[in-house]
N, C-alpha and C positions, 0 to 999 in steps of 0.2 A: 365389522368382523376383521378389520385390517390387522389388528394385533395378533390374530391367530396365525398370520403368516410371518410376522416379524418378531413379536414379543410374547406380523404375518405379516406359489407362490409359484418348460412346458415339457412335462414328460411326454415323449412321443417316440414311436418306432416307425420305421419306414416300410416294413412289410408285414403282412399278416402271418401269425404263427400257426403252425399246424395243430398245436394243442394249446390250451389255456394255461399259461404259466407266467404270472406277473413278474417274477424275479428275472426270468429270461427276457421279458419285454424291457424291463429296466436296464438290464445289461446291454441290450442291443441299442437302446436309446442313448445311453452314455457313450457308446462307441461310435454311433453313426450320425447323431443329430447335434449340431453345434449352435443352432439358432431356431427360433420358431415364433409364430404369432397365432392368436386365436381370439374368438369372442368367448365370453363366459357369462353364466348366470350363477349367482351365489344365494343360497338360502341358509340363513342363520337361525337356529332353533335354540331357545333358552330352556333351562330345566323347568319342570312344572312347579308352580308355586303351591305352597301348602294351603294357602287361603282359598284357592279356587280349583286346584288340580288341573290347571290349563297350561299347556306348553305354548309359548308365543314365538312366532317366527316373522322374519322380515326378508324381503327379496331385493337384491340389487343386481346390476348387470354392467358390463363394460368390455374392455379389451385388454389383452395380455400379450407381452412379447418378451423374449429373452435372448441373450447372446452370451455364450461362454467366453471368458470365464467371469462369473459373478455379476453379470449385468441383467437387470430385468425391469419391467415397468408394468404396473397395474393401473389402469385408468377406469375409475368408477364413474359412469355417466348418469345412472339412475339408481335410486331416486335422488341421491345427493352426489355432487361432484367432488371426488377426491382422487389424488394421484399418489402412488408410491413408486419411487425410482431408486434403484441401486446402481450407482455409477462405477462400482469397483472399489471405492474408498469410503463413500458416505451413503447412508440410507436416508432418503428424503420422504417426508409425508406432507402433502399439501392439502389442507382442508379449505376448500373454496369459500364455503359459507362463513367460516370463522376468520378468513383471510389470515391464516396462520400456517407456518411451515415449521415442522419439527425435523431436526437432523441429529443423527448419531453415527458413531463409527460403525461401518458395515461389519467389520470383523467381530464386533462385540454383539451383533444383533442376529446373525444368521446361522450360527453353528448347528443347532439342533432344531431347525424349523422346516416347514414344507419348502421354503425358498431354497434351502440347501439341496433338497432332492431335485428341485426343478432346474436350477441354474448353476449351482456350485460344484456338484459332484463330478469328478473326472472318471471314476471307476467304482465298482462295487467295493473294492478294498477300502478306498478312501471314505465312502459313505458308511462302511461298517465300523469305522472308528467312532462315529457319532450315533448310529442307529443299529438296532437289532432288526434285520431284514428277513422276511420269509414270504413265500408264496402262500396265498389263501385260496379257499375253494372258489371255483367259478360260480357266478350268479348274475342274473339279469343280462346274460349274454356277454359278460365282461370277464377278462382275466384280472385277478386281484393280487396286489402286493400289500403287505402290512409293514409299516416302519414305526418302531417304538424307540423314542430317544433313550439312550443309555443314561443320560443325566435325568434322574427321576425328580429333581427339584424344580424343573422348569414348568411353565404353564402348559406346554404341549404334552399331551398324553399319548396320542396315537394318530397316525395318518394312514388311511387306506387309499390306495391308488388303483383305479380301474382303467384297463386298456380295452379298446374295441378294435379288433383286427389290426393290432399294431399301433394304434393311435391313442393318445391320452384321451380319456372320456370323462373321468371323475376324480376329484380329490375330496375325500371325506375326512374331516379333521375334528378331533375331540380334544377339549382342554380340561384342565384340572377342576374347573368349576361346573362341569357337566354340560357345557355349551357345545353345540355341534354346528359345524359349517360345511356345507356340501356345495362344491363348485362343479358345474357341468360345462364342458368345453365343446365348441363346435367350430367349423370352418378353419380347421388347422392348416397352417402352411409350414411344413417342416423345412429346415435349412433356408429360411427366408433371407433375402438379401439385406441384412441389417448391419450397421456400422457402429463402432464405439461411440461416435459422436451423437448417435440417436438416443443415447442414454445420459447425456448431460442434462443437468437441471439447474436452472437459475431462479431463485425466489422472485416472485412477481414484485414490482415496485409497490411499496407501502405495506407489504405483508410482514407480520411479526415473525421473527425467527427464534425458535426455542430450542435449546440444547439441554435435554434432560441430564 
């Protein structure tokens, strides 16, 4: 489900809100949180097949960290090892099983993706250039925000962001093919002591490097 973030990404606030308002949580996050790290679990559900009317899902897990501006890293540990790194210039995808690295210009890959909400946005005005943003009804004990890309021609259709007491709890992503990816975050560290050098990526020796 990596492409959900880039083609697929840490929204967090530092204090609990007196009332559930996802847009206010996002605004506070953009203003106060410059870096973060967390563990995540991701469940990807495909549309039901006409042949058997069964929706199929797969679960993966790993770690996530980000540093403004425009740096982030997803490390998938289970069930397959993959790493996504944005170093500010290039977006890298390393598939360990395939021994393959894909690279592309970061500016061309992140404009209207969940990664832009997580790491690239500087304020609500800037994000509003790419997304229609609005608070949604509270549910499951979370304050929710909906972000819909203004560019309707991309793969991403909708991102729902859930906050629990000021911290990012859920990213719920839907694409144009009806596939849904839900990431649940835990063990958040807001304003973690991360450096630009932590987001450098060097393709492993012997790995094939592909530039789409």
